[in-house]
C-alpha positions as CSV (number, residue, x, y, z in Angstrom):
1,M,-21.1,22.4,13.2
2,L,-24.3,20.7,12.0
3,A,-24.9,20.9,8.2
4,L,-28.0,20.2,6.5
5,S,-28.4,19.0,2.9
6,G,-31.8,20.0,1.0
7,D,-34.9,19.2,2.3
8,E,-32.9,17.0,5.1
9,A,-33.1,19.7,7.6
10,R,-36.9,18.0,8.4
11,P,-37.1,14.9,10.7
12,T,-37.5,11.6,8.6
13,D,-38.5,8.4,9.8
14,K,-35.9,6.6,7.9
15,T,-33.2,4.6,9.7
16,K,-30.1,6.3,10.6
17,I,-26.5,4.9,10.0
18,I,-23.4,7.2,11.4
19,I,-20.0,6.8,9.4
20,L,-17.2,8.5,11.1
21,G,-14.5,9.8,8.8
22,G,-10.6,10.3,9.2
23,G,-10.3,13.6,10.3
24,P,-7.1,15.7,9.4
25,N,-4.7,14.4,6.8
26,R,-1.5,12.5,8.3
27,I,0.3,9.6,7.2
28,G,-1.7,6.5,6.5
29,Q,-4.8,8.6,6.6
30,G,-5.5,9.7,2.8
31,I,-7.6,10.4,0.2
32,E,-8.6,6.4,-0.1
33,F,-10.4,6.4,3.2
34,D,-12.5,9.7,2.3
35,Y,-13.5,7.4,-1.0
36,C,-14.6,4.5,1.4
37,C,-16.5,6.8,3.3
38,C,-18.1,8.6,0.2
39,H,-19.1,5.3,-1.2
40,A,-20.7,3.8,2.1
41,C,-23.0,7.2,2.0
42,F,-23.8,7.0,-1.6
43,A,-24.9,3.2,-1.2
44,L,-26.8,3.5,2.0
45,T,-28.6,6.2,0.8
46,A,-29.7,4.0,-2.0
47,A,-30.6,1.4,-0.1
48,G,-33.0,3.6,2.0
49,Y,-30.7,4.6,5.2
50,E,-30.4,8.3,6.3
51,T,-26.9,8.9,6.5
52,I,-24.9,11.0,9.0
53,M,-21.2,11.9,8.4
54,V,-19.0,12.8,11.1
55,N,-15.7,14.6,9.8
56,C,-13.5,17.7,10.5
57,N,-11.6,17.9,7.3
58,P,-12.6,20.8,4.8
59,E,-10.9,19.3,2.0
60,T,-12.4,16.0,1.6
61,V,-15.3,15.1,-0.3
62,S,-17.2,13.5,2.7
63,T,-17.7,17.0,4.2
64,D,-19.2,18.4,0.8
65,Y,-23.0,19.0,1.7
66,D,-24.3,16.6,-0.8
67,T,-22.6,13.9,-0.1
68,S,-24.6,12.7,3.1
69,D,-27.9,13.6,4.4
70,R,-26.7,15.1,7.7
71,L,-22.8,16.0,8.2
72,Y,-21.5,16.8,11.7
73,F,-18.1,19.2,11.2
74,E,-16.7,18.1,14.5
75,P,-13.9,16.6,16.4
76,L,-13.3,12.9,16.4
77,T,-13.1,12.6,19.8
78,A,-14.9,9.9,22.1
79,E,-16.6,12.9,23.6
80,D,-17.9,14.6,20.5
81,V,-19.1,11.5,19.0
82,L,-21.1,10.3,21.9
83,E,-22.6,13.6,21.9
84,I,-23.7,13.3,18.7
85,I,-24.9,9.9,18.8
86,A,-27.0,11.1,21.7
87,T,-28.2,13.7,19.9
88,E,-29.5,11.5,17.0
89,Q,-31.0,8.7,19.0
90,Q,-33.4,11.4,20.4
91,N,-34.9,11.9,16.9
92,G,-35.0,8.7,15.3
93,T,-33.4,5.0,15.1
94,L,-30.2,4.4,14.8
95,K,-28.9,0.9,13.5
96,G,-25.4,1.8,14.0
97,V,-22.0,3.5,13.5
98,I,-19.4,2.6,10.7
99,V,-16.0,3.1,12.0
100,Q,-14.0,0.7,9.2
101,F,-13.7,3.1,6.5
102,G,-11.7,6.2,8.2
103,G,-8.5,4.8,9.2
104,Q,-6.9,4.3,12.4
105,T,-8.7,7.6,13.9
106,P,-12.2,6.1,14.2
107,L,-10.8,2.7,14.9
108,K,-9.4,4.1,18.3
109,L,-12.7,5.1,19.2
110,A,-14.4,1.9,18.7
111,A,-13.7,0.7,22.2
112,A,-15.3,3.5,23.7
113,L,-18.5,3.5,21.6
114,E,-19.0,-0.2,22.5
115,A,-18.3,0.5,26.2
116,A,-20.9,3.0,25.8
117,G,-23.6,0.6,24.5
118,V,-23.5,2.1,20.9
119,P,-24.1,-0.4,17.9
120,I,-20.7,-1.0,15.9
121,L,-21.6,-2.0,12.3
122,G,-19.4,-4.4,10.9
123,T,-16.4,-6.2,12.5
124,S,-16.3,-6.3,16.0
125,P,-13.8,-4.0,17.9
126,D,-12.6,-7.2,20.0
127,A,-11.7,-8.8,16.0
128,I,-10.2,-5.5,15.4
129,D,-8.2,-5.9,18.1
130,L,-7.0,-9.4,17.8
131,A,-5.6,-8.3,14.3
132,E,-3.6,-5.5,16.2
133,D,-2.5,-7.5,19.0
134,R,0.5,-9.4,18.4
135,D,0.2,-12.1,20.8
136,R,-3.5,-12.9,20.0
137,F,-3.1,-12.9,16.4
138,N,0.2,-15.2,16.4
139,A,-2.1,-17.8,18.4
140,L,-4.6,-17.4,15.4
141,I,-2.0,-17.9,13.0
142,K,-0.9,-20.9,14.4
143,K,-4.4,-22.3,15.2
144,L,-5.3,-22.1,11.3
145,G,-1.8,-23.5,10.3
146,L,-0.5,-20.6,8.4
147,K,3.0,-18.9,8.4
148,Q,4.5,-15.8,9.5
149,P,7.8,-14.4,9.1
150,E,9.7,-15.1,12.8
151,S,9.7,-12.4,14.8
152,G,10.2,-10.9,18.4
153,I,9.4,-7.9,20.6
154,A,12.0,-5.8,22.3
155,R,11.4,-3.7,25.2
156,T,15.2,-2.8,25.8
157,P,18.1,-2.0,23.5
158,G,20.1,-4.9,24.7
159,E,16.7,-7.1,23.9
160,A,16.5,-5.4,20.4
161,R,20.3,-7.1,19.6
162,A,19.4,-10.6,21.3
163,V,16.1,-10.8,19.0
164,A,17.7,-9.8,15.9
165,E,20.4,-12.4,16.4
166,R,17.9,-14.9,17.4
167,L,16.0,-14.5,14.0
168,G,19.1,-13.8,12.1
169,Y,20.0,-10.7,10.0
170,P,18.7,-8.9,8.2
171,V,15.5,-8.1,10.1
172,V,13.1,-5.6,10.0
173,I,12.6,-3.4,12.8
174,R,10.1,-0.5,13.9
175,P,8.5,1.2,16.9
176,S,5.3,-0.3,17.5
177,Y,3.1,3.0,18.0
178,V,3.7,4.6,14.8
179,L,1.7,4.6,11.5
180,G,2.6,4.4,7.6
181,G,5.9,2.3,8.3
182,R,7.5,5.6,10.4
183,G,10.7,4.6,11.6
184,M,10.5,1.2,10.2
185,E,14.2,0.1,8.9
186,I,15.8,-3.0,7.4
187,V,18.8,-3.8,9.8
188,A,21.8,-6.0,8.4
189,D,23.8,-6.2,11.8
190,S,24.2,-5.5,15.4
191,V,25.9,-2.0,14.8
192,G,22.4,-1.2,12.5
193,I,20.6,-2.0,15.7
194,D,22.3,-0.1,17.8
195,R,22.4,3.0,15.4
196,Y,18.6,2.7,14.7
197,V,18.1,2.8,18.6
198,A,20.3,6.0,18.7
199,N,18.4,7.4,15.9
200,L,15.1,7.0,17.2
201,A,16.2,8.5,20.6
202,A,17.5,11.5,18.6
203,T,14.3,11.9,16.5
204,L,12.1,11.3,19.7
205,D,14.6,13.6,21.7
206,G,15.0,11.0,24.6
207,P,17.2,8.6,26.2
208,S,17.4,5.1,24.4
209,E,15.9,3.5,27.6
210,L,12.8,5.4,27.8
211,V,12.5,5.3,23.9
212,V,12.4,1.5,24.1
213,S,10.6,0.4,27.0
214,A,8.0,-2.1,28.2
215,K,5.4,0.9,27.1
216,R,7.1,1.4,23.8
217,P,8.4,-1.6,22.7
218,L,10.1,-2.2,19.1
219,L,8.9,-4.9,16.6
220,V,11.9,-7.0,15.1
221,D,10.7,-9.1,12.0
222,R,12.8,-11.7,9.9
223,Y,13.0,-10.1,6.8
224,L,12.8,-12.6,3.7
225,I,15.0,-11.5,1.2
226,G,13.9,-11.4,-2.4
227,A,10.2,-12.0,-1.2
228,I,7.3,-11.1,-3.5
229,E,4.6,-9.2,-1.8
230,V,1.1,-9.5,-2.5
231,D,-2.3,-7.6,-1.3
232,V,-5.5,-9.2,-0.9
233,D,-9.0,-7.0,-0.4
234,C,-12.1,-9.5,0.4
235,L,-15.5,-8.8,1.3
236,C,-17.0,-10.9,4.0
237,D,-20.4,-11.3,5.8
238,G,-19.0,-13.4,8.6
239,E,-20.6,-16.6,6.4
240,D,-19.1,-15.9,2.9
241,T,-16.1,-14.3,1.4
242,Y,-15.6,-12.7,-2.2
243,V,-11.9,-12.2,-3.1
244,A,-12.3,-8.5,-5.0
245,G,-8.7,-8.2,-5.9
246,I,-5.0,-10.0,-5.7
247,M,-2.5,-7.4,-6.2
248,E,1.3,-8.6,-6.8
249,H,3.5,-5.7,-5.9
250,I,6.7,-4.8,-8.6
251,E,8.9,-3.9,-5.7
252,E,10.0,-6.8,-3.6
253,A,8.7,-7.4,0.0
254,G,10.6,-4.5,2.3
255,I,9.4,-1.7,0.2
256,H,6.1,-0.1,2.3
257,S,2.8,-1.1,0.3
258,G,1.9,2.4,-0.3
259,D,5.3,3.2,-2.0
260,S,5.3,-0.2,-4.2
261,A,4.1,-0.3,-7.4
262,C,1.8,-3.2,-8.0
263,S,-0.2,-5.1,-10.5
264,L,-4.0,-6.2,-10.6
265,P,-4.2,-9.0,-11.7
266,V,-0.7,-10.4,-10.6
267,H,1.4,-10.7,-13.6
268,S,3.9,-13.5,-12.5
269,L,2.2,-15.4,-10.1
270,D,0.8,-19.3,-10.8
271,A,-2.6,-20.8,-10.5
272,S,-1.8,-22.7,-7.5
273,I,-0.4,-19.8,-5.6
274,V,-3.2,-17.6,-6.4
275,L,-5.5,-20.3,-5.2
276,R,-3.7,-20.5,-1.6
277,L,-3.9,-16.9,-1.2
278,E,-7.5,-17.0,-2.0
279,K,-8.3,-20.0,0.3
280,Q,-5.7,-18.4,3.1
281,T,-7.6,-15.1,2.7
282,R,-10.5,-16.6,3.4
283,D,-9.7,-18.6,6.4
284,L,-8.3,-15.5,8.0
285,A,-11.6,-13.4,7.3
286,L,-14.0,-16.5,8.9
287,A,-11.9,-17.0,11.8
288,L,-11.6,-13.0,12.5
289,D,-15.5,-13.0,11.9
290,V,-15.2,-10.0,9.1
291,V,-18.4,-8.0,8.4
292,G,-17.4,-6.0,5.9
293,L,-13.5,-5.4,4.4
294,M,-10.5,-7.0,5.1
295,N,-6.9,-6.6,3.3
296,V,-4.2,-8.8,3.9
297,Q,-0.7,-8.5,2.8
298,F,1.4,-11.8,2.2
299,A,5.0,-12.2,1.0
300,I,6.1,-15.5,-1.1
301,K,9.6,-17.0,-0.7
302,D,10.2,-20.1,-2.2
303,R,6.8,-21.0,-2.9
304,Q,5.8,-20.2,1.0
305,I,3.2,-18.2,1.8
306,Y,3.7,-15.8,4.8
307,I,1.2,-13.4,6.3
308,L,2.6,-9.8,6.8
309,E,-0.1,-8.2,8.2
310,V,-4.1,-8.1,8.3
311,N,-6.5,-5.2,8.4
312,P,-10.1,-6.0,9.1
313,R,-11.2,-2.6,7.7
314,A,-10.8,-0.5,4.7
315,S,-7.0,-0.4,3.0
316,R,-5.5,2.4,0.8
317,T,-6.1,-0.5,-2.0
318,V,-9.7,-0.1,-2.0
319,P,-10.4,2.8,-4.8
320,F,-7.5,1.1,-7.0
321,V,-9.3,-2.5,-6.7
322,A,-12.8,-0.8,-7.7
323,K,-11.8,1.0,-10.5
324,V,-10.0,-1.9,-12.0
325,I,-12.6,-4.8,-11.3
326,G,-15.9,-2.2,-11.9
327,L,-17.3,-2.6,-8.5
328,P,-18.2,0.0,-5.8
329,V,-16.0,-2.3,-3.3
330,A,-16.7,0.2,-0.4
331,G,-20.3,0.5,-0.8
332,L,-20.8,-3.0,-1.2
333,A,-18.7,-3.2,2.3
334,S,-21.4,-1.0,3.6
335,R,-24.2,-2.7,2.8
336,I,-23.0,-5.9,4.6
337,M,-22.5,-4.0,7.4
338,A,-26.0,-3.1,7.4
339,G,-27.1,-6.5,7.1
340,E,-27.4,-7.7,3.5
341,K,-25.5,-11.0,2.6
342,L,-23.1,-11.6,0.0
343,K,-25.4,-14.4,-1.6
344,D,-28.1,-11.6,-2.1
345,L,-25.5,-9.4,-4.0
346,A,-25.2,-12.1,-6.6
347,L,-21.6,-11.1,-7.5
348,K,-19.5,-13.5,-10.3
349,P,-16.0,-15.0,-8.9
350,Q,-13.4,-12.4,-10.1
351,K,-10.8,-13.2,-12.4
352,H,-7.1,-13.1,-11.0
353,S,-4.8,-13.7,-14.2
354,I,-4.5,-11.4,-16.9
355,A,-5.5,-14.0,-19.9
356,E,-8.7,-14.2,-18.0
357,L,-9.6,-10.6,-17.1
358,G,-8.3,-9.3,-20.4
359,Y,-6.4,-6.5,-19.2
360,V,-4.1,-5.7,-16.2
361,A,-3.7,-2.3,-14.5
362,V,-0.4,-1.1,-12.6
363,K,-0.6,1.2,-9.7
364,E,2.3,3.7,-9.5
365,A,2.9,5.9,-6.3
366,V,4.0,9.6,-6.9
367,F,6.7,11.1,-4.3
368,P,7.2,14.6,-3.3
369,F,11.0,14.6,-3.7
370,A,11.5,17.3,-5.7
371,R,9.6,19.7,-3.2
372,F,12.2,18.8,-0.4
373,A,15.7,19.7,-0.5
374,G,18.0,16.9,0.7
375,V,15.6,14.2,0.8
376,D,16.7,10.9,-0.2
377,P,14.4,9.4,-2.6
378,V,15.4,5.4,-1.9
379,L,12.6,3.3,-1.3
380,G,12.2,1.2,1.8
381,P,9.8,0.4,4.5
382,E,8.9,3.7,5.5
383,M,6.1,5.1,3.3
384,K,6.9,8.6,1.6
385,S,4.5,8.8,-1.3
386,T,2.0,11.6,-1.4
387,G,-0.4,9.9,-4.3
388,E,-0.6,7.0,-6.9
389,V,-1.7,6.9,-10.5
390,M,-2.9,3.6,-12.6
391,G,-1.9,2.7,-16.2
392,L,-4.0,0.3,-17.8
393,D,-3.5,-2.0,-20.6
394,R,-4.0,-5.6,-22.1
395,N,0.1,-5.6,-21.9
396,Y,1.6,-6.1,-18.7
397,A,4.7,-4.1,-19.8
398,I,3.0,-1.1,-21.5
399,A,0.6,-1.0,-18.4
400,F,3.6,-0.2,-16.5
401,A,5.3,2.2,-18.7
402,K,1.7,4.3,-19.1
403,S,1.7,4.2,-14.7
404,Q,5.5,5.6,-15.5
405,L,4.1,8.5,-17.5
406,G,1.1,9.4,-15.3
407,A,3.5,9.9,-12.4
408,S,5.2,12.1,-14.7
409,T,8.4,9.4,-15.5
410,V,9.3,9.7,-19.1
411,L,10.8,6.3,-19.9
412,P,13.6,6.7,-22.4
413,T,13.6,4.7,-26.0
414,K,17.2,5.4,-26.5
415,G,20.6,7.1,-25.0
416,A,22.5,6.0,-22.1
417,V,21.8,4.1,-18.7
418,F,23.8,4.1,-15.5
419,V,24.1,1.1,-13.5
420,S,25.4,0.7,-10.3
421,V,24.0,-1.9,-8.4
422,R,24.8,-4.5,-5.0
423,E,26.3,-7.4,-5.4
424,S,23.3,-9.8,-4.7
425,D,21.5,-7.9,-7.6
426,K,24.4,-8.0,-10.6
427,D,23.5,-11.6,-12.0
428,D,19.7,-10.9,-12.1
429,L,20.3,-7.5,-13.8
430,L,22.4,-9.4,-16.7
431,G,19.2,-10.2,-18.6
432,A,17.8,-6.7,-18.8
433,V,21.3,-4.6,-19.3
434,R,22.3,-6.9,-22.1
435,D,18.4,-6.4,-23.9
436,L,19.1,-2.5,-23.6
437,S,22.5,-2.7,-24.8
438,E,21.2,-4.9,-27.8
439,A,18.1,-2.2,-28.2
440,G,21.4,0.6,-28.6
441,F,21.6,1.8,-25.3
442,R,25.1,3.0,-24.0
443,I,25.9,0.9,-20.7
444,L,27.6,3.3,-18.2
445,A,29.0,1.3,-15.1
446,T,31.2,1.7,-12.0
447,R,34.4,-0.3,-11.7
448,G,32.8,-3.3,-10.1
449,T,29.8,-3.4,-11.9
450,K,31.3,-3.2,-15.2
451,R,33.7,-5.7,-14.8
452,H,31.1,-7.8,-13.8
453,F,29.1,-7.2,-16.7
454,E,32.0,-7.6,-19.4
455,A,33.0,-11.1,-18.1
456,H,29.2,-12.0,-19.4
457,G,30.0,-10.2,-22.5
458,I,28.2,-7.0,-22.2
459,A,30.1,-3.9,-23.2
460,C,30.3,-0.9,-20.8
461,E,31.7,2.3,-20.5
462,L,33.5,3.1,-17.1
463,V,32.2,5.9,-15.3
464,S,33.8,7.3,-11.9
465,K,32.2,7.4,-8.5
466,V,31.8,10.6,-7.2
467,H,34.5,10.3,-4.6
468,E,37.1,9.1,-7.1
469,G,37.3,12.5,-9.2
470,R,36.1,14.5,-11.8
471,P,34.4,14.2,-14.4
472,H,32.0,11.4,-12.0
473,I,28.8,10.4,-12.7
474,V,26.9,13.4,-11.2
475,D,28.7,15.5,-13.9
476,L,27.4,13.5,-16.6
477,M,23.9,13.5,-15.3
478,K,23.9,17.5,-15.1
479,N,25.0,17.3,-18.8
480,G,22.4,15.7,-20.1
481,E,24.5,12.4,-21.0
482,V,22.3,10.0,-18.7
483,Q,18.8,9.2,-20.0
484,L,18.1,6.1,-17.3
485,V,19.6,5.0,-13.5
486,F,19.5,1.5,-12.2
487,N,20.9,2.0,-8.5
488,T,20.2,-0.7,-5.7
489,T,22.6,-0.3,-2.6
490,E,23.1,-2.1,0.5
491,G,24.4,-0.8,3.8
492,A,24.5,2.4,5.5
493,K,28.0,3.3,3.7
494,A,27.0,2.7,0.1
495,L,23.6,4.2,0.6
496,A,25.2,7.3,1.8
497,D,27.8,7.2,-1.2
498,S,25.0,7.0,-3.9
499,R,22.7,9.6,-2.2
500,D,23.9,12.3,-4.8
501,I,23.2,10.0,-7.6
502,R,19.4,9.9,-6.7
503,R,19.0,13.7,-5.7
504,T,20.4,14.5,-9.2
505,C,17.9,12.0,-10.8
506,V,15.3,13.8,-9.1
507,L,16.4,17.5,-9.8
508,N,16.8,16.9,-13.3
509,R,14.0,14.6,-14.0
510,I,15.9,11.5,-15.0
511,P,14.2,8.3,-14.6
512,Y,15.6,6.2,-11.8
513,Y,14.9,2.8,-9.9
514,T,16.3,2.0,-6.6
515,T,15.2,-2.0,-6.5
516,L,16.3,-4.7,-8.8
517,A,12.2,-5.6,-9.6
518,G,11.6,-2.0,-10.7
519,A,14.4,-1.8,-13.0
520,L,13.2,-5.1,-14.4
521,A,10.0,-3.7,-15.2
522,A,11.1,-0.5,-17.0
523,T,13.3,-2.8,-19.0
524,K,10.2,-4.5,-20.1
525,A,8.4,-1.4,-20.8
526,I,10.9,0.1,-22.5
527,Q,11.1,-3.2,-25.0
528,A,7.6,-2.8,-25.2
529,M,7.1,0.7,-25.8
530,A,10.1,0.2,-28.7
531,D,8.0,-2.9,-30.3
532,G,4.8,-1.0,-30.8
533,G,4.4,1.9,-28.9
534,M,1.1,2.6,-26.4
535,S,-2.6,3.3,-27.5
536,V,-5.0,5.1,-25.1
537,A,-8.6,4.2,-24.0
538,P,-10.8,5.2,-21.6
539,L,-11.4,2.8,-18.3
540,Q,-14.8,1.8,-19.3
541,T,-13.6,0.5,-22.7
542,Y,-11.8,-2.4,-20.4
543,L,-15.0,-2.8,-18.6
544,A,-17.7,-2.6,-21.4
545,Q,-17.6,-6.3,-21.7
546,K,-17.8,-7.4,-17.8
547,S,-20.8,-7.2,-16.1
548,Q,-19.7,-8.5,-12.3
549,L,-22.6,-7.1,-10.7
550,R,-25.9,-8.6,-11.1
551,G,-28.5,-7.7,-8.6
552,A,-26.7,-4.7,-7.0
553,D,-27.3,-1.3,-7.5
554,T,-24.9,-0.2,-10.4
555,N,-26.5,3.1,-10.6
556,S,-25.6,4.5,-7.2
557,K,-23.6,7.5,-7.4
558,R,-19.8,6.4,-7.8
């Protein structure tokens, strides 16, 4: 189906650019990609090009009649797209096709389009493949002198155990053929490897020797315990780079980036780490010959920086970064793909600390747990979120509190907090629990946690686990006697034993945190609200004193 808008039904003499959308929604293919497609249309139209959108999702803005000059509401298959391109080439000049903005769906078409002689704008399909091909990418990382977590590929269940034992537990294991972290898990021992393979076989309804094979290998990476994860978005024209945003995750590495809260700019990393992140991002962008957008996921452990993943395309972080820094990042990337240079856009260097920028934004994920009975809301490497919100303030703790409020989590300023955490988190949580106790909160804890806290001078009230008899913690939660929950777990048994606690939190709208970092951030937010509360101001107030974009079109449709 062809949709025309206004007078664009008449032939034009403008050079055409075709933008491929993301198609139907699925895990990892969300509204963020549609945002990028729309901004590409707006920026390229303002630059004088005729924009042609190809997408087949009626719920997206990219398929609105006034987004592009022309819309093809057709499936994103090689056959359909090539037919559209042939039709457009018969009636004007085609500059090229943009495949970077729609997620994996258009990226998978890049090779077929290139083979047919279609010009691909932006990063080449070969460079995109280089970033996704584990062997080629590992070679590039070594050439640049950068670090990655040790890893291996398993083509049989036995090889998965051997690779994990060589790397050392815990490991992150996942299939090589899924999106959004589906099937990804942190495994602590060989028994966990066997259980993982068995569960994967049950999910895919096939014997383990077929589920794990040369064609369907498992990827195994050493898990960096307690590492800080960082997302970096940058623009590159093949010669120069511009780091648009460095986002520090609040949850530790191992939580899927789509589920983790994060702050922009960073809230705890020092200037020397930030400089190293910028340099490594630039090195990667230039080595991959990126033209347009690139996203890099880093992990920082003991001040060592590790590369987790590189995506030489639009990422789900782009809309968040663009809103916070006040730059149409996707629109600028599309202009670079069309041939403009970064130096001609006259962008001011971005500020990567709260002190320099003057404010901080916290992104928080929104989850659908309440809509699905029996779903365990614990966070992990598999993506579960269905949206995100942003809290903005000049103070990090208040920005975090605002992000929680935006996600419908109202942090308490009084009441009782229940604490049940794994052994490795107990010492790190002492300060937060002491602060809450001094602020007037009652501290409820299970036997082991209570013993540890009282040994450090923190008064606790004993509460029974579910299997220890009634009244137990779930009874107290249902009776409205618990206002906040900190619950971190380790191991399959502990996870299963605490499932009822997390489900009760969801059903009774009790704020809960299943990571140490989340619990610490929530405590800071509660203290900040008690000290001075929060004020509300529009985004434009924070951006008013900034003039980041000189010489670029700031009046284009956003």
